[in-house]
C-alpha positions as CSV (number, residue, x, y, z in Angstrom):
1,R,42.5,-2.0,-50.9
2,A,46.2,-2.1,-49.8
3,R,45.6,-5.0,-47.5
4,E,43.9,-6.9,-50.3
5,I,46.9,-6.4,-52.6
6,V,49.3,-7.6,-49.9
7,A,47.1,-10.6,-49.1
8,Q,47.1,-11.6,-52.8
9,N,50.8,-11.1,-53.3
10,P,52.6,-11.4,-49.9
11,E,55.9,-12.3,-51.5
12,R,55.8,-9.0,-53.5
13,Y,54.4,-6.5,-51.0
14,Y,54.7,-5.6,-47.4
15,Y,52.0,-3.6,-45.5
16,A,53.7,-1.6,-42.8
17,D,50.4,-0.6,-41.0
18,Q,52.2,2.0,-38.9
19,Y,49.0,2.5,-36.8
20,N,48.8,-1.1,-35.6
21,N,52.2,-2.6,-36.1
22,P,53.8,-3.1,-32.7
23,S,57.3,-2.5,-34.2
24,S,56.3,1.2,-34.2
25,W,56.3,1.6,-30.5
26,H,58.8,-1.3,-29.8
27,G,61.5,0.6,-31.7
28,H,61.0,3.7,-29.5
29,Y,60.8,1.6,-26.3
30,H,64.2,-0.1,-27.0
31,T,66.0,2.9,-28.5
32,T,64.5,6.3,-27.9
33,G,63.5,5.7,-24.2
34,P,67.0,4.5,-23.2
35,E,68.6,7.3,-25.2
36,I,66.6,9.9,-23.3
37,I,67.8,8.5,-20.0
38,N,71.4,8.4,-21.3
39,Q,71.4,11.8,-22.9
40,T,69.9,13.5,-19.8
41,Q,72.1,11.6,-17.4
42,N,69.0,10.2,-15.7
43,R,67.6,13.7,-15.0
44,V,64.6,13.8,-17.3
45,T,61.5,14.9,-15.4
46,H,59.0,15.6,-18.2
47,F,58.6,13.9,-21.6
48,L,56.4,15.8,-24.1
49,C,55.5,14.1,-27.3
50,G,53.2,14.7,-30.2
51,L,50.5,12.2,-31.0
52,G,50.5,11.0,-34.6
53,T,50.7,7.3,-34.9
54,S,51.5,7.5,-31.2
55,G,54.4,5.1,-31.6
56,T,57.0,7.5,-30.2
57,M,54.8,8.4,-27.2
58,M,53.8,4.8,-26.5
59,G,57.3,3.3,-26.8
60,A,59.5,6.0,-25.2
61,G,56.9,7.0,-22.7
62,S,56.4,3.4,-21.6
63,Y,60.1,2.9,-21.1
64,L,60.4,6.2,-19.2
65,K,57.5,5.3,-16.9
66,E,59.0,1.9,-16.2
67,Y,62.4,3.5,-15.5
68,D,60.9,6.1,-13.1
69,E,57.2,6.4,-12.5
70,T,57.6,10.1,-11.4
71,I,58.6,11.1,-15.0
72,Q,55.6,13.1,-16.4
73,I,54.4,11.9,-19.8
74,I,52.6,14.7,-21.6
75,A,50.8,14.2,-24.9
76,I,50.9,17.0,-27.3
77,Q,47.9,17.2,-29.6
78,P,46.0,19.9,-31.7
79,E,43.5,21.9,-29.7
80,G,40.6,20.7,-31.8
81,P,39.6,18.3,-34.5
82,F,39.9,20.9,-37.3
83,H,43.5,22.0,-37.3
84,G,46.6,22.7,-39.4
85,I,49.2,20.7,-37.5
86,E,50.2,18.1,-40.0
87,G,51.4,14.9,-38.5
88,L,49.5,15.3,-35.2
89,K,46.1,13.8,-34.3
90,H,43.4,15.1,-32.2
91,M,42.8,11.8,-30.5
92,D,39.3,12.4,-29.2
93,S,38.1,12.9,-32.8
94,S,40.4,10.4,-34.6
95,I,40.5,6.7,-35.2
96,K,43.0,5.6,-32.5
97,P,46.0,3.5,-33.4
98,G,45.7,-0.1,-32.3
99,F,48.5,0.2,-29.7
100,Y,47.5,3.6,-28.3
101,N,47.1,3.5,-24.6
102,E,45.1,6.5,-23.4
103,N,46.2,5.8,-19.8
104,L,49.9,6.3,-20.5
105,P,50.0,10.2,-20.7
106,D,49.7,11.9,-17.4
107,T,48.1,14.8,-19.1
108,H,47.4,16.2,-22.6
109,L,48.6,19.6,-23.7
110,P,46.5,21.1,-26.5
111,V,48.3,23.4,-29.0
112,R,46.6,25.9,-31.3
113,T,47.6,25.7,-35.0
114,E,48.6,29.4,-34.9
115,D,51.0,28.8,-32.0
116,A,52.6,25.8,-33.8
117,L,53.0,27.9,-36.9
118,D,54.5,30.9,-35.0
119,M,56.9,28.6,-33.2
120,T,57.9,26.9,-36.5
121,R,58.8,30.3,-38.0
122,R,60.6,31.4,-34.8
123,L,62.7,28.2,-34.7
124,A,63.8,28.9,-38.3
125,R,64.5,32.6,-37.8
126,E,66.1,32.6,-34.4
127,E,67.6,29.1,-34.0
128,G,68.3,28.1,-37.6
129,L,66.2,25.0,-37.3
130,L,64.1,24.1,-40.3
131,V,61.4,22.0,-38.7
132,G,57.9,21.0,-39.6
133,I,54.7,22.2,-38.0
134,S,54.4,19.3,-35.6
135,S,57.9,20.1,-34.3
136,G,56.8,23.7,-33.9
137,A,53.9,22.4,-31.8
138,A,56.3,20.3,-29.7
139,A,58.7,23.3,-29.0
140,F,55.7,25.5,-28.1
141,A,54.4,22.9,-25.7
142,A,57.8,22.4,-24.1
143,I,58.3,26.2,-23.6
144,E,54.8,26.6,-22.1
145,S,55.4,23.6,-19.8
146,A,58.8,25.1,-18.7
147,K,57.1,28.3,-17.6
148,L,55.1,26.3,-15.1
149,L,58.1,24.5,-13.5
150,K,60.5,25.7,-10.8
151,E,63.0,23.1,-12.0
152,G,63.1,20.1,-14.2
153,V,64.4,18.6,-17.4
154,I,62.0,18.6,-20.3
155,V,62.5,16.4,-23.3
156,T,60.5,16.7,-26.5
157,I,60.9,15.2,-30.0
158,F,61.1,17.0,-33.3
159,C,59.6,14.3,-35.6
160,D,59.6,16.2,-38.9
161,N,61.6,18.7,-40.9
162,G,60.5,21.8,-42.8
163,Y,61.6,20.8,-46.3
164,K,58.2,19.6,-47.4
165,Y,56.7,22.9,-46.3
166,L,59.2,25.2,-48.2
167,S,56.6,26.3,-50.8
168,D,53.9,26.8,-48.2
169,R,52.8,30.4,-47.5
170,F,52.9,30.0,-43.8
171,W,56.6,31.0,-43.8
172,T,55.5,34.5,-44.9
173,D,52.3,34.7,-43.0
174,G,52.1,35.7,-39.4
175,N,52.8,39.5,-39.5
176,N,56.2,39.1,-41.1
177,Q,57.5,37.1,-38.2
């Protein structure tokens, strides 16, 4: 219906279509990717990114692979199709964005909802970071990945904040964590 409305009144409306608009990944290719290289002083070895629209992963990940093909691109996604990690997609059971390239990630790292929620609470309690659940999933994945490395520089992205979840009960769930 939204496309219909835009087609009938293109001078009044704009349809962003974040799942198919190449601007989604182009922005990250031209900004986020170079910033990661700059901020890590060319030392990044692993880029972990959640899959929602996949714009961040496709843009920054493509840039990083072109910059240095040895950089590992790791897609973070929920463990299964029925999950509570808002903002992330389980790609095997979802309609894939038009620009999603399943060959870009070197591997996929599944995250359980419970682990994402626990990490979200932990980041608030121990680090003073009020992040959303998909960011909790990203932090969990980064920490789990770091446990497997002897050395390396891992970069992940926190794409959401926790303000929209303030009234959710998950802050008090989890054995008073």
